[in-house]
Backbone as a ProteinNet text record, in pm:
[ID]
protein_1_A
[PRIMARY]
MKQYTITIPDDKVNSFIDMMKSITYVKNIEDNTAIDIPEEHKNIVRERMKKSEKDPSRLLDWDKVKHTIKF
[TERTIARY]
1402.1	1281.8	1308.9	1256.1	1274.7	1148.9	1169.4	1059.1	1084.8	977.4	987.7	890.7	926.1	836.4	794	664.1	611.4	516.6	493.9	401.2	287.6	165.5	46.6	-45.8	-100	-197.5	-317.7	-370.6	-480.9	-597.8	-628.6	-744.6	-718.7	-595.8	-562.1	-526.8	-527.7	-483.3	-565.4	-696.9	-781.2	-757.3	-743.9	-717.4	-582.9	-484	-350.9	-350.5	-414.5	-419	-491.2	-601	-672.4	-582.5	-506.7	-416.6	-308.6	-252.5	-147.1	-200.3	-323.1	-382.9	-403.5	-416.9	-439.3	-310.6	-196.8	-68.7	-33.7	-21.7	-7.3	121.7	227.9	353.9	372.1	275.7	280.5	240.3	330.6	310.7	237.9	257.5	199.9	182.5	71.6	48	21.2	106	91.5	90.8	14	15.4	115.1	229.6	334.6	343.2	229.7	226.2	275.6	381.1	438.3	357.1	339.9	273.1	380.9	398	501.1	440.1	480.1	428.7	528.5	484.7	576.5	636.1	759.9	830.1	757.4	697.2	620.7	507.8	438.7	329	382.1	493.4	554.8	591.7	643.8	681.7	561.4	449.3	326.3	285	287.6	249.2	347	474.9	575.9	553.9	521.7	497.7	374.4	270	149	177	260.1	295.7	371.6	463.1	538.5	445.1	351.8	256	171.6	132.4	49.1	128.7	256.7	340.7	355.5	366.1	380.3	248.6	137.7	6.5	-93.4	-94	-182.9	-331.4	-366.5	-508.2	-563.5	-476.2	-518.4	-586.3	-555.3	-602.2	-741.2	-813.9	-944.9	-932	-1015.4	-1016.2	-1091.6	-1024.1	-1082.6	-1211.5	-1213.6	-1332.8	-1454.9	-1430.9	-1541.3	-1584.6	-1492.5	-1527.9	-1559.6	-1518.3	-1539.9	-1687.2	-1772.9	-1916.9	-1979.2	-1906.3	-1960.6	-1935.4	-1854.1	-1821.7	-1938	-1983.2	-2092.8	-2037.6	-2080.9	-2035.3	-2140.3
-884.4	-805.6	-666.1	-565.1	-425.2	-371.7	-274.7	-201.2	-53.1	21.4	165.3	236.4	356.3	441.7	555.5	576.8	684.2	770.7	889.8	981.6	1011.7	987.9	1004.8	1105.8	1201.4	1293.5	1215.3	1259.1	1188.3	1161	1254.9	1237.9	1143.3	1093.6	1003.5	862.7	839.9	711.7	595.2	605.5	493.8	459.4	560.3	535.7	468.6	514.3	456.8	310.6	281.3	143.4	53.8	100.4	22.3	-6.3	93.8	75.1	-28.3	-19.1	-112.7	-255.7	-271.6	-404.4	-469	-386.9	-440.2	-489.4	-459.4	-503.7	-637.7	-740.2	-877	-900.5	-830.5	-855.8	-775.1	-691.5	-621.4	-723	-749	-857.1	-814.6	-692.9	-651.5	-500.5	-455.1	-311.4	-286.5	-206.1	-175.6	-25.2	16.2	155.8	166.3	223.8	236.5	377.3	440.5	575.5	572.4	642.7	645.6	736.7	691.4	773	821.7	950.9	1009.1	1045.7	972.3	998.5	1087.1	1202.9	1294.2	1229.4	1260.4	1204.1	1237.8	1355.2	1394.5	1296.6	1252.1	1156.9	1020.4	981.2	853.9	855.2	967.8	978.5	969.8	1027	1017.8	872	798.3	656.8	578.1	602.9	532.9	558.7	682.1	716.4	643.7	637	565.2	416.5	361.9	220.8	195.3	284.1	270.4	275.5	369.8	382.6	256.1	199.1	78.5	-42.8	-46.2	-156.1	-147.4	-25.9	-6.5	-30.7	3.1	-11.2	-70.8	-202.7	-267.9	-245.1	-201.8	-177.9	-59.6	18.4	130.1	78.5	-44.9	-100.9	-161.6	-163.2	-225.9	-361.7	-454	-586.8	-583.1	-621.2	-613.8	-695.2	-814	-898.2	-832	-744.4	-675.6	-550	-479.2	-351.8	-360.6	-467.8	-473.6	-470.3	-514.9	-515.7	-376.7	-284.5	-150.2	-59.2	-105.7	-25.5	-32.9	82.3	88.9	124.7	51.2	76.2	148.6
-2689.1	-2704.6	-2647.2	-2709.4	-2668.8	-2602.7	-2514.6	-2454.2	-2475.6	-2497.2	-2517.4	-2425.2	-2387.3	-2310.9	-2401.6	-2408.3	-2493.5	-2411.6	-2458.8	-2393.1	-2489.8	-2442.5	-2525.6	-2456.5	-2530.6	-2469.8	-2415.9	-2303.9	-2238.7	-2332.7	-2417.7	-2505.6	-2622.8	-2637.5	-2747.8	-2699.8	-2569.2	-2514.2	-2568.2	-2563.8	-2608.7	-2755.2	-2838.9	-2981.1	-3000	-2925	-2937.1	-2892.5	-2780.8	-2732	-2831.4	-2886.7	-2988.7	-3108.4	-3150.9	-3264.2	-3230.6	-3110.8	-3070.4	-3061.3	-3012.8	-3001.6	-3138.8	-3239.8	-3374.6	-3440.7	-3382	-3438.1	-3375.1	-3456	-3405.6	-3328.1	-3358.6	-3289.7	-3161.5	-3126.2	-2996.9	-2891.2	-2796.4	-2699.8	-2572.9	-2530.6	-2402.7	-2402.6	-2345.3	-2330.2	-2182.4	-2119.3	-1977.5	-1955.9	-1858.2	-1815.6	-1701	-1727.8	-1626.9	-1571.5	-1559.2	-1505.2	-1361.3	-1335.9	-1201.6	-1111	-991	-890.5	-795.3	-790.5	-706.1	-571.4	-468.2	-333.9	-261.8	-215.9	-147.4	-22	4.4	120.1	250.1	257.3	375.9	403.9	300	316.2	358.1	299.4	338.5	486.1	532.7	673.4	766.3	723.8	803.7	818.9	709.4	713.9	800.2	784.9	866.2	1015.2	1049.2	1189	1242.6	1162.7	1204.1	1221.9	1135.1	1147.6	1277.5	1311.2	1437.1	1557.6	1555.6	1666.1	1679.5	1567	1569.7	1618.5	1585.4	1635.2	1786.8	1838.2	1982.7	2055.6	1990.3	2053.5	1952.8	1939.6	1842.3	1868.5	1986.9	2015.6	1935.1	1875.2	1788.7	1661.6	1626.7	1500.2	1514.1	1403.9	1399.8	1332.4	1372.1	1313.5	1180	1073.7	940	929.7	987.4	978.4	1043.4	1139.1	1205.1	1130.2	1067.8	1005.2	856.4	791.1	645.7	607	696.8	666.8	682.2	740.9	759.8	640.4	545.5	427.8	328.8	283.8	188.3	51.3	-49.6	-186.9	-265.6
[MASK]
+++++++++++++++++++++++++++++++++++++++++++++++++++++++++++++++++++++++

């Protein structure tokens, strides 16, 4: 089985997906849009993780804070 990568203008994506769904031999349609995370941001997260490993009291308990989130 073959896979192809194509580029579709944003305003044509829905039409293209509808067309692909109508073709019986198309097995799977996935959005593989890559998210490029800058190395600077990755380093910030890594540093925060290190700090939390050294001092777990920095962290909040999910079971206690999840009820405070408003949707």
